[in-house]
C-alpha positions as CSV (number, residue, x, y, z in Angstrom):
1,M,0.0,0.0,0.0
2,K,1.4,3.3,-1.0
3,I,1.1,6.1,1.6
4,N,0.8,9.7,0.5
5,F,3.1,11.4,3.1
6,K,2.3,14.8,1.8
7,N,-1.5,14.4,2.5
8,T,-0.8,12.9,5.9
9,I,1.3,15.8,7.0
10,L,-1.4,18.3,5.9
11,V,-4.0,16.4,7.9
12,M,-1.9,16.4,11.0
13,I,-1.3,20.2,10.7
14,C,-5.0,20.8,10.4
15,L,-5.7,18.6,13.5
16,L,-3.1,20.6,15.5
17,I,-4.6,23.9,14.5
18,L,-8.1,22.7,15.5
19,L,-6.9,21.4,18.8
20,S,-5.1,24.6,19.5
21,G,-8.2,26.7,18.7
22,C,-10.4,24.5,21.0
23,S,-7.9,24.9,23.8
24,S,-7.7,28.7,23.5
25,N,-11.5,29.0,23.2
26,G,-12.1,27.0,26.3
27,K,-9.7,29.1,28.4
28,K,-11.3,32.0,30.3
29,P,-9.4,35.2,30.5
30,D,-8.4,36.5,33.8
31,S,-7.5,39.8,35.4
32,S,-3.8,39.2,35.4
33,S,-3.8,38.8,31.6
34,G,-5.4,42.2,31.2
35,S,-8.7,40.6,30.1
36,P,-10.9,40.2,33.1
37,D,-13.9,37.8,32.9
38,P,-16.7,39.8,34.7
39,S,-18.9,36.8,35.1
40,A,-16.2,35.0,37.1
41,G,-15.7,37.9,39.5
42,Y,-12.5,39.7,40.4
43,K,-9.5,37.3,40.4
44,G,-6.6,39.7,40.5
45,G,-5.5,39.1,44.0
46,P,-5.2,41.5,47.0
47,V,-5.0,45.2,46.0
48,E,-5.4,48.6,47.6
49,L,-7.0,51.2,45.4
50,V,-6.4,54.9,46.2
51,V,-9.5,57.0,45.7
52,H,-9.4,60.8,45.3
53,G,-12.9,61.7,46.4
54,S,-14.1,65.1,45.2
55,G,-17.8,65.0,46.1
56,I,-17.5,61.8,48.1
57,T,-18.3,62.5,51.7
58,D,-16.8,60.5,54.5
59,V,-20.2,59.1,55.4
60,L,-20.8,57.8,51.9
61,F,-17.3,56.4,51.6
62,E,-17.3,54.7,55.0
63,Q,-21.0,53.6,55.3
64,V,-21.8,52.8,51.7
65,I,-18.9,52.4,49.3
66,V,-16.4,50.5,51.5
67,P,-18.9,48.0,52.9
68,V,-20.4,47.3,49.5
69,I,-17.0,46.7,47.8
70,S,-15.6,44.7,50.8
71,A,-18.6,42.4,50.8
72,K,-18.4,41.7,47.1
73,Y,-14.7,41.8,46.6
74,P,-12.8,41.2,49.9
75,E,-9.4,41.4,48.2
76,I,-10.1,45.0,47.0
77,K,-9.3,47.6,49.7
78,L,-10.1,51.3,49.2
79,K,-8.3,54.2,50.6
80,L,-9.8,57.7,50.4
81,V,-7.4,60.7,50.0
82,K,-8.4,64.4,49.8
83,G,-6.7,67.6,49.0
84,N,-5.5,69.3,45.8
85,L,-5.1,66.6,43.2
86,Q,-2.1,68.1,41.4
87,E,-0.2,68.5,44.7
88,L,-1.0,65.0,45.7
89,I,0.3,63.6,42.4
90,A,3.4,65.8,42.7
91,S,4.1,64.4,46.2
92,G,4.0,60.8,44.8
93,V,0.4,59.9,45.6
94,K,-1.1,58.1,42.5
95,P,-4.9,57.7,42.8
96,D,-6.4,54.8,40.9
97,L,-9.9,56.2,41.0
98,I,-10.7,59.9,40.8
99,S,-14.2,61.5,41.1
100,T,-14.9,64.8,39.6
101,A,-17.9,66.8,38.3
102,G,-18.7,65.9,34.7
103,I,-18.2,69.5,33.5
104,S,-14.6,69.3,35.0
105,L,-13.4,66.5,32.8
106,L,-11.5,68.9,30.6
107,D,-9.3,69.9,33.6
108,M,-8.6,66.2,34.1
109,V,-7.7,65.7,30.4
110,R,-5.2,68.6,30.6
111,L,-3.5,66.7,33.4
112,D,-3.5,63.6,31.3
113,I,-5.4,61.7,33.9
114,P,-8.4,59.8,32.6
115,S,-8.3,56.5,30.8
116,D,-10.7,55.7,28.0
117,L,-13.2,53.3,29.7
118,S,-15.1,52.3,26.5
119,P,-13.2,49.0,26.1
120,L,-14.0,48.0,29.7
121,I,-17.6,49.2,29.4
122,K,-17.9,46.8,26.4
123,Q,-16.0,44.0,28.1
124,F,-18.1,44.2,31.3
125,N,-21.3,44.5,29.1
126,V,-22.4,47.7,31.0
127,D,-25.9,48.7,30.0
128,L,-25.7,52.4,29.5
129,T,-29.4,52.6,28.8
130,R,-30.1,52.3,32.5
131,I,-28.5,55.7,33.1
132,E,-30.2,59.1,32.6
133,P,-29.9,59.6,28.8
134,V,-28.9,63.2,29.1
135,I,-25.8,62.1,31.1
136,V,-24.8,59.4,28.7
137,E,-25.1,61.7,25.7
138,E,-23.0,64.3,27.4
139,M,-20.3,61.8,28.4
140,K,-20.1,60.6,24.8
141,E,-20.0,64.2,23.5
142,I,-17.2,65.1,25.9
143,G,-15.2,61.9,25.2
144,G,-15.5,62.4,21.5
145,R,-14.5,66.0,21.7
146,L,-11.5,65.6,24.1
147,E,-10.2,62.2,23.0
148,K,-11.7,60.4,20.0
149,E,-15.1,59.3,18.8
150,G,-16.6,56.6,21.1
151,S,-14.4,57.5,24.1
152,I,-15.9,57.6,27.5
153,L,-13.5,59.1,30.1
154,G,-15.4,58.4,33.3
155,M,-18.5,56.6,34.5
156,P,-21.3,58.7,36.1
157,F,-22.3,57.4,39.5
158,W,-24.2,60.2,41.3
159,M,-26.1,63.3,40.3
160,S,-27.9,66.4,41.5
161,Y,-31.6,67.1,40.7
162,G,-33.4,70.4,40.7
163,A,-36.6,70.9,42.8
164,T,-38.8,73.6,44.2
165,I,-39.8,73.8,47.8
166,Y,-42.5,76.1,49.0
167,N,-43.8,77.5,52.3
168,K,-47.4,76.5,52.7
169,D,-47.9,78.9,55.7
170,L,-47.1,81.9,53.5
171,F,-49.4,80.7,50.7
172,D,-52.2,80.4,53.4
173,K,-51.3,83.8,54.9
174,F,-51.6,85.6,51.6
175,G,-54.5,83.6,50.3
176,Y,-53.0,81.9,47.2
177,P,-53.4,78.3,46.1
178,Y,-50.4,76.0,46.4
179,P,-48.2,75.6,43.3
180,D,-49.0,72.9,40.7
181,N,-46.9,69.8,40.0
182,V,-45.2,71.6,37.1
183,L,-44.0,75.1,37.5
184,S,-42.7,77.7,35.1
185,W,-40.4,80.6,35.7
186,D,-43.3,82.8,34.9
187,D,-45.2,81.2,37.8
188,I,-42.2,82.0,40.1
189,L,-42.2,85.6,38.8
190,D,-46.0,85.8,39.5
191,Y,-45.6,84.6,43.1
192,T,-42.7,87.0,43.6
193,K,-44.8,90.0,42.4
194,K,-47.8,89.0,44.6
195,M,-46.1,88.1,47.8
196,T,-43.0,90.2,48.0
197,R,-43.6,92.9,50.6
198,D,-42.5,94.5,53.9
199,E,-45.1,93.8,56.5
200,G,-45.0,94.0,60.3
201,G,-41.2,94.5,60.2
202,I,-40.7,91.4,58.1
203,Q,-39.5,91.3,54.5
204,Y,-41.4,88.6,52.7
205,I,-40.1,87.3,49.3
206,G,-42.6,85.6,47.1
207,G,-39.9,83.9,45.0
208,T,-36.4,84.2,43.7
209,I,-34.2,83.7,40.7
210,W,-31.6,80.9,41.0
211,S,-27.9,80.7,40.1
212,S,-27.7,83.0,37.1
213,V,-25.3,80.8,35.1
214,N,-27.5,77.8,35.6
215,M,-30.6,79.8,34.4
216,F,-28.7,80.7,31.3
217,K,-27.7,77.1,30.8
218,Q,-31.3,75.9,31.4
219,Y,-32.4,78.1,28.5
220,G,-29.8,76.7,26.2
221,A,-27.6,79.9,26.1
222,P,-24.2,78.9,24.9
223,Y,-20.8,79.6,26.4
224,V,-19.1,80.3,23.1
225,N,-19.7,80.8,19.4
226,S,-18.7,78.5,16.5
227,K,-15.2,80.0,16.7
228,N,-14.9,79.0,20.4
229,E,-15.0,82.7,21.4
230,P,-17.1,83.9,24.4
231,Y,-20.6,84.5,23.3
232,L,-23.0,86.2,25.8
233,T,-25.0,88.4,23.5
234,S,-27.2,85.8,21.8
235,D,-31.0,86.0,21.8
236,A,-31.1,83.2,24.4
237,H,-28.9,85.3,26.8
238,A,-31.2,88.3,26.2
239,Q,-34.3,86.3,26.9
240,V,-33.0,85.1,30.3
241,A,-31.7,88.6,31.1
242,R,-35.2,90.0,30.5
243,L,-36.5,87.6,33.1
244,F,-33.9,88.7,35.6
245,E,-34.9,92.3,34.9
246,K,-38.5,91.6,35.7
247,F,-37.5,90.2,39.1
248,F,-35.2,93.1,39.8
249,D,-37.9,95.6,39.0
250,I,-40.3,94.2,41.7
251,P,-40.4,96.7,44.7
252,S,-38.6,95.3,47.8
253,Y,-37.1,92.4,45.9
254,I,-33.5,93.6,46.1
255,K,-32.3,94.3,49.6
256,G,-28.8,95.8,49.9
257,N,-26.5,93.5,47.9
258,T,-28.9,90.6,47.9
259,Y,-30.7,89.7,44.6
260,I,-30.7,85.9,44.9
261,H,-32.5,85.0,48.1
262,S,-31.5,81.9,50.1
263,S,-33.1,82.4,53.5
264,F,-35.9,80.0,52.9
265,F,-35.0,77.6,55.8
266,D,-33.6,79.8,58.5
267,K,-36.0,82.8,58.2
268,G,-39.1,81.3,56.7
269,N,-39.8,84.5,54.8
270,I,-39.6,83.1,51.2
271,A,-42.7,81.5,49.6
272,V,-41.1,79.6,46.7
273,Y,-37.5,78.5,46.5
274,P,-35.9,76.6,43.6
275,G,-32.6,74.8,44.0
276,W,-30.8,71.4,44.3
277,I,-32.8,68.8,46.2
278,S,-29.6,67.6,48.0
279,G,-29.2,71.0,49.6
280,M,-32.9,70.9,50.7
281,A,-32.4,67.5,52.2
282,T,-29.5,68.7,54.2
283,A,-31.3,71.8,55.4
284,L,-34.4,69.9,56.3
285,A,-32.5,67.7,58.8
286,K,-33.4,70.5,61.2
287,P,-37.2,70.7,60.7
288,P,-38.3,74.3,59.8
289,A,-40.9,76.1,61.9
290,F,-43.5,76.1,59.1
291,Q,-45.4,73.8,56.8
292,W,-43.9,73.1,53.4
293,D,-44.0,70.8,50.4
294,L,-42.2,70.1,47.1
295,T,-42.9,70.4,43.4
296,S,-40.8,70.3,40.2
297,F,-38.0,72.7,39.3
298,P,-39.4,75.6,37.2
299,V,-39.2,75.4,33.5
300,Y,-39.2,78.0,30.7
301,K,-42.5,77.9,28.8
302,E,-40.5,77.8,25.6
303,R,-38.7,74.7,26.8
304,P,-41.3,72.5,28.6
305,G,-40.2,69.5,30.6
306,M,-36.6,70.7,30.8
307,G,-35.5,71.3,34.4
308,A,-32.2,72.3,36.1
309,P,-29.0,71.7,34.0
310,V,-27.7,68.2,34.4
311,D,-25.0,68.0,37.1
312,Y,-23.3,64.7,38.1
313,L,-20.1,63.1,39.4
314,V,-18.0,60.7,37.4
315,L,-15.4,58.1,38.5
316,M,-12.3,58.0,36.3
317,I,-9.6,55.5,36.2
318,S,-6.1,57.1,36.1
319,K,-3.8,56.3,33.2
320,T,-1.1,55.6,35.8
321,S,-3.1,53.0,37.7
322,K,-1.6,49.6,37.7
323,H,-4.9,48.1,38.8
324,K,-7.4,49.2,36.1
325,D,-9.3,46.0,36.1
326,A,-9.9,46.1,39.8
327,A,-10.9,49.7,39.6
328,F,-13.5,49.0,37.0
329,Y,-14.9,46.1,39.1
330,V,-15.5,48.9,41.8
331,I,-17.1,51.2,39.3
332,N,-19.4,48.4,37.9
333,E,-20.5,47.5,41.4
334,L,-21.4,51.1,42.3
335,L,-23.7,51.1,39.3
336,K,-25.7,48.1,40.5
337,D,-29.4,48.9,41.3
338,E,-29.1,48.0,45.0
339,V,-26.0,50.1,45.5
340,Q,-27.5,53.1,43.6
341,A,-30.7,52.7,45.8
342,K,-28.6,52.7,48.9
343,V,-26.7,55.9,47.9
344,N,-30.0,57.5,46.9
345,Q,-31.5,56.8,50.3
346,V,-28.6,58.4,52.1
347,G,-29.6,61.7,50.6
348,S,-26.3,63.4,49.7
349,W,-26.5,62.6,46.0
350,M,-29.2,61.1,43.8
351,T,-28.9,58.0,41.7
352,V,-27.9,58.4,38.0
353,L,-30.2,55.6,37.0
354,K,-33.4,56.6,35.3
355,D,-35.4,54.1,37.4
356,V,-38.2,56.2,38.9
357,Q,-38.9,53.8,41.8
358,I,-35.3,54.2,43.0
359,K,-35.4,58.0,42.6
360,Q,-38.5,58.2,44.7
361,S,-36.7,56.7,47.6
362,Y,-34.4,59.7,47.8
363,A,-33.2,60.6,51.3
364,K,-35.3,57.9,52.8
365,E,-32.8,57.4,55.6
366,L,-33.2,61.1,56.6
367,N,-37.0,60.8,56.6
368,V,-37.3,64.4,55.6
369,F,-39.5,63.8,52.5
370,A,-42.0,61.4,54.1
371,G,-45.5,62.4,53.1
372,K,-44.3,65.1,50.7
373,N,-44.9,65.4,47.0
374,L,-41.4,64.1,46.0
375,K,-42.9,62.4,43.0
376,A,-43.6,65.8,41.4
377,V,-39.9,66.6,41.4
378,F,-39.3,64.0,38.6
379,G,-42.0,65.5,36.4
380,V,-39.3,67.4,34.5
381,A,-36.0,66.0,33.2
382,P,-32.5,67.5,33.5
383,T,-31.5,69.9,30.8
384,P,-28.4,69.2,28.7
385,N,-25.5,71.6,29.3
386,P,-24.2,73.9,26.5
387,P,-21.5,72.4,24.3
388,Y,-18.2,71.8,26.0
389,T,-15.4,74.5,26.1
390,E,-12.2,75.0,27.9
391,Y,-13.3,78.5,28.7
392,R,-16.2,77.4,30.8
393,V,-14.8,78.9,34.1
394,E,-14.2,82.3,32.6
395,V,-17.5,82.5,30.8
396,T,-19.4,81.3,33.9
397,Q,-17.8,84.1,36.0
398,A,-18.9,86.7,33.3
399,M,-22.4,85.2,33.1
400,N,-22.9,85.6,36.9
401,D,-21.4,89.1,36.8
402,S,-24.0,90.2,34.2
403,A,-26.9,89.4,36.5
404,K,-25.1,91.0,39.4
405,K,-24.5,94.3,37.5
406,M,-28.1,94.4,36.3
407,A,-29.3,94.0,39.9
408,L,-26.9,96.3,41.7
409,E,-25.6,98.7,39.1
410,K,-28.9,98.9,37.2
411,L,-27.2,98.2,33.8
412,D,-29.6,97.6,31.0
413,I,-29.7,94.2,29.3
414,N,-27.7,95.0,26.2
415,T,-25.0,96.8,28.2
416,A,-24.8,94.1,30.9
417,L,-24.4,91.3,28.3
418,R,-21.9,93.2,26.2
419,K,-19.8,94.0,29.2
420,A,-20.0,90.4,30.3
421,E,-18.8,89.2,26.9
422,E,-15.9,91.7,27.0
423,E,-15.1,90.5,30.6
424,A,-14.9,86.9,29.5
425,V,-12.6,87.8,26.6
426,Q,-10.3,89.6,29.0
427,L,-10.3,86.8,31.5
428,I,-9.3,84.4,28.9
429,K,-6.4,86.6,27.7
430,N,-5.3,86.9,31.4
431,N,-5.4,83.1,31.9
432,P,-4.1,81.4,28.7
433,K,-4.7,77.7,28.5
């Protein structure tokens, strides 16, 4: 019998290739190889991750984050450090995880800190549709602008949410019905006109404007034009400034240097007060001496359903971290429903998940919103921020100054906005990037 050695060798080579492929396909990746298998859990061995915690309180870190991670991943230890990040890095401290406000990501990119998390997001099969859509879209926009298309430079894990609190006693005193579940800034203006007065030696304020830059942002007023130059003289800026002017023209509204009123809790002299619900939860830990309730953050009638500008914290993984896989296990765990619910109930920050049931348990542990109309707060959604720019800080200062000068120096709208734009240009010249 004649054997065809050439064919036999070819068959043997094919068998070896098949066996090799089966072997590699059957092998699960591990953390040490740089390819963690999320379904198998963390397998990278004991590690201490240094966390720089801007926005992370000691209570949240010690009572929520550490217990959660220790229970799920006993080999992962967390150490919280505080202080100026650049100074810490210069001193040799190298954080693995860093939290920052979403709008501050550019500052982190300048320091060459954040890793692109998109590969790990895909590897861990993170479902981004669970998160508030406006946050996800902003994270993608920021990543694409600062790095490359598809980059995500941090994972959102907590957020702020706008709300309006009102003094029921003052509405009863002056004979007006309580606010509806959905408010507009025109409604706030109307309350301010009707209930602002000096009476019996007490100054009553019917309502108040909020942070001027946030009111500009809520209306969609941009920071810069298409050439990335400060732009504060658009029709959108003028529309918001006209609203400011209407408040400032109300007799007794401005007192001394005060044109944004914040004495709702301590004096009980403000009828309607818009702001961040986290600040309200903190203040309400000491029960006020009057009856109160909640409703949604006021909207512009031209932009229905769009509440306070989106504001959130992200967790980044530093490029210098030697434990990126372990760090992402931490991030992924903090996004679990049960962990987000726990953080939500503590009352410092709100969940970034869009799950309404989780949101409605906000500050449950503080027991400050029991029996209140918390559900109405979620009747409006967060408003997207203006397009990203490295000049955000300078333009923000100028935006705030425009309202201040209208209130205290009685500048007209056009002059105030023009001067603000000029101020922003000068600030940028004085602080080159």
